[in-house]
C-alpha positions as CSV (number, residue, x, y, z in Angstrom):
1,M,10.6,-11.7,8.8
2,R,7.7,-12.2,11.2
3,L,4.4,-11.0,9.7
4,S,1.0,-10.0,11.2
5,N,-1.8,-12.5,10.7
6,R,-3.2,-10.3,8.0
7,L,0.0,-10.1,5.9
8,K,0.8,-13.7,6.5
9,A,-2.6,-14.7,5.1
10,I,-1.8,-12.7,1.9
11,T,1.3,-14.9,1.3
12,D,-1.0,-17.9,1.0
13,F,-2.1,-16.5,-2.3
14,I,1.4,-16.4,-3.7
15,D,3.0,-19.3,-5.7
16,G,6.5,-17.8,-6.0
17,N,6.8,-17.2,-9.7
18,E,5.0,-13.9,-10.0
19,K,6.1,-10.5,-11.0
20,I,4.5,-8.5,-8.2
21,I,3.8,-4.9,-7.4
22,D,2.9,-4.3,-3.8
23,I,1.0,-1.0,-3.9
24,G,1.1,0.8,-0.5
25,C,4.0,-1.3,0.8
26,D,4.4,0.7,4.0
27,H,7.3,-0.9,5.8
28,A,7.8,-3.5,3.1
29,F,7.5,-6.4,5.6
30,L,5.4,-8.4,3.1
31,D,7.9,-7.9,0.3
32,I,10.9,-8.9,2.5
33,Y,9.1,-12.0,3.5
34,L,8.3,-13.0,-0.1
35,C,11.8,-12.4,-1.3
36,E,13.2,-14.4,1.6
37,N,10.9,-17.4,1.0
38,Y,10.6,-17.5,-2.8
39,N,13.7,-17.6,-5.1
40,N,12.0,-16.8,-8.4
41,I,9.8,-14.0,-7.3
42,K,10.2,-10.4,-8.6
43,V,8.9,-7.7,-6.4
44,I,8.3,-4.0,-6.9
45,A,7.4,-2.3,-3.6
46,S,5.7,1.1,-3.9
47,D,4.1,3.8,-1.8
48,I,2.8,7.3,-2.4
49,H,4.3,8.5,0.9
50,E,8.0,9.4,1.1
51,G,8.2,8.6,4.8
52,A,6.9,5.0,4.1
53,I,9.5,4.6,1.4
54,N,12.3,5.7,3.7
55,N,11.2,3.2,6.4
56,A,10.8,0.5,3.8
57,Y,14.4,1.2,2.5
58,K,15.8,0.8,6.0
59,N,14.1,-2.5,6.5
60,I,15.1,-3.8,3.0
61,E,18.7,-2.8,3.6
62,K,18.7,-4.4,7.0
63,H,17.7,-7.7,5.3
64,N,20.2,-7.3,2.5
65,L,17.6,-7.2,-0.2
66,T,18.3,-3.9,-1.9
67,K,19.2,-5.7,-5.1
68,K,16.1,-7.9,-5.0
69,I,13.3,-5.5,-4.1
70,D,12.7,-2.7,-6.5
71,L,11.5,0.2,-4.3
72,R,9.6,3.0,-6.0
73,L,7.9,6.2,-4.8
74,G,4.7,7.1,-6.7
75,D,1.0,6.7,-7.1
76,G,-0.6,3.4,-7.9
77,L,0.4,1.9,-11.3
78,S,1.9,5.1,-12.6
79,I,5.4,4.0,-11.6
80,V,5.5,0.7,-13.6
81,N,5.5,-0.4,-17.2
82,S,2.8,-3.0,-18.1
83,D,5.4,-5.7,-18.9
84,E,7.0,-5.4,-15.5
85,I,4.1,-7.0,-13.6
86,D,1.6,-9.8,-13.7
87,T,0.4,-9.7,-10.1
88,I,-0.9,-6.8,-8.0
89,I,-1.2,-6.8,-4.2
90,I,-3.1,-4.0,-2.5
91,S,-3.8,-4.3,1.2
92,G,-5.0,-1.9,3.9
93,M,-6.6,0.7,1.5
94,G,-10.2,1.7,1.1
95,Y,-12.5,0.7,-1.8
96,Y,-12.3,4.0,-3.7
97,N,-8.5,4.2,-3.7
98,I,-8.2,0.6,-4.8
99,I,-10.6,0.9,-7.7
100,S,-9.0,4.2,-8.8
101,I,-5.7,2.3,-9.1
102,L,-7.2,-0.7,-10.9
103,N,-8.9,1.5,-13.5
104,N,-5.5,2.2,-15.1
105,K,-6.3,-0.3,-17.9
106,E,-3.1,0.5,-19.9
107,K,-1.0,-0.8,-17.1
108,M,-3.3,-3.8,-16.3
109,I,-2.8,-5.5,-19.7
110,N,-0.5,-8.3,-18.4
111,V,-2.0,-8.5,-14.9
112,N,-3.3,-12.1,-14.4
113,K,-3.8,-12.0,-10.6
114,I,-5.0,-9.3,-8.2
115,I,-4.8,-9.9,-4.4
116,I,-6.8,-7.4,-2.4
117,Q,-7.5,-6.7,1.3
118,S,-9.8,-3.7,1.4
119,N,-10.7,-1.9,4.6
120,T,-14.1,-0.8,3.2
121,D,-17.0,-1.8,0.9
122,I,-16.0,-5.4,0.2
123,V,-19.3,-6.1,-1.8
124,K,-18.7,-3.1,-4.0
125,L,-15.1,-4.2,-4.5
126,R,-16.2,-7.6,-5.8
127,K,-18.6,-6.1,-8.2
128,S,-16.2,-3.5,-9.5
129,V,-13.2,-5.9,-10.1
130,L,-15.5,-8.4,-11.8
131,K,-16.4,-5.7,-14.3
132,L,-12.7,-5.2,-15.1
133,G,-12.7,-8.8,-16.6
134,Y,-11.6,-10.8,-13.5
135,K,-13.2,-13.6,-11.5
136,I,-12.9,-14.7,-7.9
137,S,-10.5,-17.6,-7.5
138,K,-9.8,-17.7,-3.8
139,E,-10.8,-15.9,-0.6
140,K,-10.0,-16.0,3.0
141,L,-11.2,-14.4,6.3
142,V,-8.4,-13.7,8.8
143,K,-8.4,-12.3,12.3
144,D,-5.7,-9.8,13.3
145,K,-5.9,-7.8,16.5
146,D,-9.6,-8.5,16.9
147,I,-10.5,-7.3,13.4
148,I,-11.6,-9.8,10.8
149,Y,-10.3,-9.0,7.3
150,T,-11.4,-10.3,3.9
151,I,-8.6,-11.2,1.4
152,I,-9.7,-11.9,-2.2
153,E,-7.7,-13.2,-5.1
154,F,-9.0,-12.3,-8.6
155,I,-7.7,-13.9,-11.8
156,K,-8.5,-13.0,-15.4
157,G,-11.7,-14.5,-16.6
158,E,-15.5,-14.3,-16.5
159,E,-18.0,-16.0,-14.2
160,K,-21.5,-15.3,-13.1
161,Y,-22.4,-15.1,-9.4
162,S,-25.6,-15.0,-7.4
163,Y,-26.4,-12.0,-5.1
164,E,-25.4,-14.2,-2.1
165,E,-22.1,-15.1,-3.6
166,I,-21.3,-11.4,-4.3
167,Y,-22.3,-10.5,-0.8
168,F,-20.5,-13.2,1.1
169,G,-17.9,-14.3,-1.4
170,P,-18.4,-17.5,-3.4
171,D,-15.3,-19.2,-1.9
172,I,-16.0,-18.0,1.7
173,L,-19.6,-19.3,1.3
174,K,-18.4,-22.7,0.3
175,H,-16.0,-23.0,3.2
176,K,-17.8,-21.5,6.2
177,D,-15.5,-21.6,9.3
178,E,-15.6,-20.1,12.8
179,L,-14.5,-16.7,11.5
180,F,-17.4,-16.7,9.1
181,Y,-20.0,-17.2,11.9
182,E,-18.3,-14.7,14.2
183,Y,-18.1,-12.0,11.4
184,Y,-21.6,-12.4,10.1
185,N,-23.3,-12.8,13.5
186,K,-21.8,-9.4,14.4
187,K,-23.1,-8.0,11.1
188,L,-26.5,-9.5,11.7
189,L,-26.7,-7.8,15.1
190,K,-25.6,-4.5,13.6
191,Y,-28.2,-4.6,10.9
192,E,-31.0,-5.6,13.3
193,N,-30.1,-2.7,15.6
194,L,-29.9,-0.3,12.6
195,L,-33.3,-1.5,11.4
196,L,-34.9,-0.6,14.8
197,Q,-33.3,2.9,14.8
198,L,-34.2,3.9,11.2
199,P,-37.1,6.4,10.9
200,Y,-40.3,5.0,9.4
201,T,-39.9,7.3,6.4
202,H,-36.7,5.6,5.3
203,I,-38.5,2.8,3.5
204,L,-35.9,1.8,0.9
205,T,-33.1,1.7,3.5
206,K,-35.3,-0.5,5.7
207,L,-36.1,-2.9,2.9
208,H,-32.4,-3.1,2.1
209,H,-31.5,-3.9,5.7
210,M,-34.3,-6.4,5.9
211,R,-33.0,-8.2,2.8
212,L,-29.5,-8.4,4.3
213,I,-30.8,-9.7,7.6
214,K,-32.7,-12.4,5.7
215,I,-29.7,-13.7,3.7
216,I,-27.3,-13.5,6.6
217,K,-29.8,-15.4,8.9
218,K,-30.1,-18.1,6.2
219,E,-26.3,-18.7,6.1
220,V,-25.4,-18.4,9.8
221,K,-28.3,-20.6,10.9
222,N,-27.3,-23.4,8.4
């Protein structure tokens, strides 16, 4: 199974012994790859859309994995028992959908690892998942079709982070690479342009943008 750069990057966070639920599995490409490459892995592939489940089933059947991948139609964690999973993968959703799913505390009892690629509000996501009793263990920026995505692995535990670590990601901040500079130079330009366009009366928004510009400049110039 050949994966996109985004999905392939997610596999780097898997050690092969997890009991996974892939929420919003779409075509189940990620799940097929994991089952073809890890013998001990257990995978539940789920989606809220019947069309996606039908497509996933065809792909799973094509790869002779119908006995290994448990395919389920349903919303978030509602279709599993807490003892069936210890790892959650959610990729390609927005912040609000992701947090709504993770707020199902009853089903999260045995979840030790959460791997997330959110399409929106990465900073809010970090803050919200930390409040659920998890800490950031690994992160990665990946470029796929000219879009740079952030993938974050959370594990159970507590840790305090600075504002800059929450904004950039503590692991990403430690290992700044070419994608870091490309991504945040674009953000810097965006905020500088927004600052110029904001009306004078929007004082709080201006101050917020000025703060972001200051911390981004500090990191991209180092």
